[in-house]
N, C-alpha and C positions, 0 to 999 in steps of 0.2 A: 325721346319725341316729343314734340311739340304739343302744348295742351290743345292748342285750336285743332290741329291735325287730329289728334285722339278723339276729341269730341267728337269731330265731324264721323269718322269711323264708327265710333260707339253708337251714334244716332244710325247710321246706315245699317250696322251687322245686329245692332239688337243688346247688346252685353257692354258691360262695363270694363273696356280694354284695360284701361289703367290700374283697374283693380286685381285683374289676374294675369296680367303678362308683364314680364320684366326681362331684362337683357338675362341672358346665359352667365355672364362674368358676376354678378352679383350672386345668383343661385350657385355659381361654384364656390365663391366667396363664403359665402355663409354656410354651406355642407361641410366646409373645412373647417370652418371656425367652431362648427358644433363638433365636430369629431375630434379636434384637437382641446377640447375642454373636457373629455370626457375620461383622460389618462387612458389607462390600458385596461378600461372594459370591455369587454364583447359588446358590440352595438351592432343594430341594424337600421339604415337608412336609405329613406326613398329619395332620391334626388330628381326632382322634376322640372324638365328644360321645356319651355312654352314657347321658344324661338320659332322652331316650324311649326306654324300654325296661321290658318287665316287669321286676320287679313294679310296676305305675303307682302310684305315691304322690306325691303332692303335694311339690313340692321344700320347701314352707316348714312342712309339717305336722310336729308334733312327736309327736302321737299317732297311730302308724300302726295302720291296718286292712288286712287283708290282702285283697287284691284279687281280686275274681272270675276264674276259671280255669277253663278245659276240665276239669280235674280234679272239680270239685266244684258248679259252677254251675247244671247240667242237674238237681242233686238239690235244690235250694232250690224251695220255692212261689212261684208267680207273682210276689207283692208282695215277696219278700224279693229274688227274682231282680231283680226291676227296680230294687229300691233299691240293690243292690249295683251293679246294670249302671252307674246313674247316678253313681254314686259314683267308679267307677273312670274312668267318662268324662269327669269335671269333673276328677280328676287328673291324665288323659292328656292334657287341653287345655292343662293348666297346666305340665306338663312341655315341651310342644311351645312354650307363649309363653316359657317360661324359658329353652329351648334357642335359640329364635329370637333372644332378647335378647343371648345368648352370641356367637353367630356375627355378629350386627350388631356389637357390641364389638370383635371379632377383624377384623373387614373395614374397621371405621372405622380401626383403628390401622396396618392394612397400607397404607390410603390415603396414611398419612402417612412413611410410607419414600421415599428418594429412587429407589430402584429402582422398575421396572415390575413388578407381580405379576399375574398370573392366578389368577382364584379361580374352583374349580370346585365345586359343591356338589351332593351328592347322598347317596344311603341305602342300605343294604345289602340291606333289606327292607323291605315294608310291614307291616300289621298286620290282622287279622279283626276286625270290630268287630259281631260278631252274624252277618256273612254265612257262609251255611252251616254255620250252628250253632256256629261258634265264637267264643266269647268272648276277646278281647286274647290272642290265639295267632297262630303264624306258623313257619315252619320246614319243616313236612312237606306243606306245601300249594302246589300251582303256580297257584291261583287268582291272578286279577288284583289282588286286594287285598293279595296277599301280593309277586308279582313286580313290578308295576309300581308305580316311585318316581320322585322328582322328579331331572332333571339340568339345572343350570343352570349356564352358564359366562360370566364377566364378564372382557371382555380392557381392559387398561388404555387401548388408544387409542378404546374404543366400538366397536371392529368389531362387526357382527351384532347391533346393540343394536336390542332391541324385537322382533327375530327369534325366531319359533315354529317349530320343526321337528317334523311331523309322522309322519315316517318313521322306524320302528323303529329302536331302538338298542338295544345291552347295556352292561353295565358293563364287559365285557371290550375293549370298543372304545377306554375311556379310557388304557389303558395305550400304544398306540401313538399316539393323540390326543397324549398327554404328550410323548411322544418325538420326535414331529413339532413339537410347538410350543419344543420347547429344541434343533431343530435335528439331531435323530437319525433313525433308518431305525427301523421296526419289524424287530422280530427274527422270524427264519425260523418260530420255535416259536410264537409268538402267533398265535391264532385270531382276535383282534377285529380290525377295520379302522377307521381312522382316522375321524374323525368329518369329517374335511376333505374327504373323498372323498363325503361324502353334499352337504355344501355346497357341493362344486364340481359335483355331478351325475353324478359318474363311478362311485359305489355302484350297480349295477343290482341287487342281492340283495334279494329281496322277503320273504324268512323271517329268522326269529328261534327260535332253539332256547333250551333250558334243560333241567337234569336235577337231580335229588336223590336223595340216597341217605336212605333212613329209618332211624331207631334209631341216631342220633347216630355214623354211618359204619359200622356194622355189615355194611352192604350186604344185609341179609335182606330188604330189598325197596326197591324205587326207582321214581320218576317221571320221565318225560319229557314234555315238549311241544314244538311247533312252532306259529308263530304266522304266519299269512299270509293276504293278501287278505282281512282281517276275519275271519277264521275261527283256531278254537284248537282244535288237537287234543293231548289228553292220554293219554296208555299208562301205566298200573298195572300193574307187575311185581311179582312175589312169587317170590323168587329160592331160596324152600325147594321149590320143585315142580320136578318133573325136567325140565318142557316150557316153562321159563318164556322160553327163548332163542326160540322160534319164536312164541309169541305173548302179548301182556299178559293179565293175569286179566280187568282191565275197561277199556274206552275212556270217553272224555268228548270230545265235541264241541260247541263253543259259537259260534255265529254273534255276534261282538262288537260289531256295528254295531247288529244288532237287541236284544240282550241282553247289554248288557256287564256286568251283574250275572251272568252265569253260571247263571242258574237253571234252563234248559232244556237237556239233553242231548240231542242233535241226531243220536245214533248211530243208526245204519239209516234215518235218514230223507232223509241226503242222500248217497247212496252214491258219486257221482264225486268230490265234495270231501273225503271220508272216505278212498277210495282216492290220490287225490292227494297229500293230506298225509303219509299212513300210507307211501308211499313215500319223500317226503323225510325223515320222521322215522327211518325203517330205514336209511336212509344217513347219517342223523347218530350213530344209534346204532353203526354200524361204525365209523366216524370216530372216536367220542368215546372206545370202548373201547381205541382203539389209542395215542389221546394220553394216556388217564388214568394219570397216577404217582402214587406216594406222595411228600408233600412232604417233605422233609428236617426233621431233627429240631429245627432252629433255627424253622424255620416253626411246627410242631405245637405248640412251646412257646409261641411268639406265640397262635396261636389257644386254647391253653388259658388263657392269661392272660385274653383275652378272653370265655372263657366259653363259646367256641363247639364245643368238643370236648372228649373225655376222652381 
């Protein structure tokens, strides 16, 4: 990426692109280099690809165009908006193809190792592509476009091959799963559950929760959700108001089976479901407030290096 183009994008998006984003080919090369240096020791490595991330620019493109953003795309005329969206969509698709090739290269090399390697593929968030009026944005929304991500696990002996689990799971379930795969046990502080509890049928929980602080962690506002029985309840809080602990400022309820795109807010039309999910979400808020702690400085610096916090 030319320095002048990266500098322009850094000024526009407000973070240091050159410090946090590098081509996936380099990420793959460095990951394999590290793995090859540890001989036959057991290892755990997190390979973080940043290619499919805003600003969405084609990996091979030399002359860059600032992609559409929530900050200004609504101001464009309809024809200009459509053209900008098309250009960014093509760049987004090319980023996905590029990252896919890099993941394929990594897995192909891992297969050549004499050791058995378990591969887990997932993402930290999705992306809104015009849904709910947001163009290539994420982070401050709890709609399915942002919170539903792929999760695939490849076992070296082919266990559970071609199996598709439809039960709700969370990214926080990965840590206890990995520990169990390594022969360890979940720590008392872990909230997630090993995915093996789902595979063996012993996980009877039917709901999953999520939360999000708005404003880069300033806690001025927050959003919480619970998914259960095909329904999803979202509570939106404004912490600047004195009564925010009593009730959220707004609520959203969606029937994900009939309305997977979350277009129709059913608040007030399904009182029994709204009450049931509200009680579950209130319990989660009480539990979550007790568990929430500030990460240590080392973790904060790592998050800053990835561009996720200030």
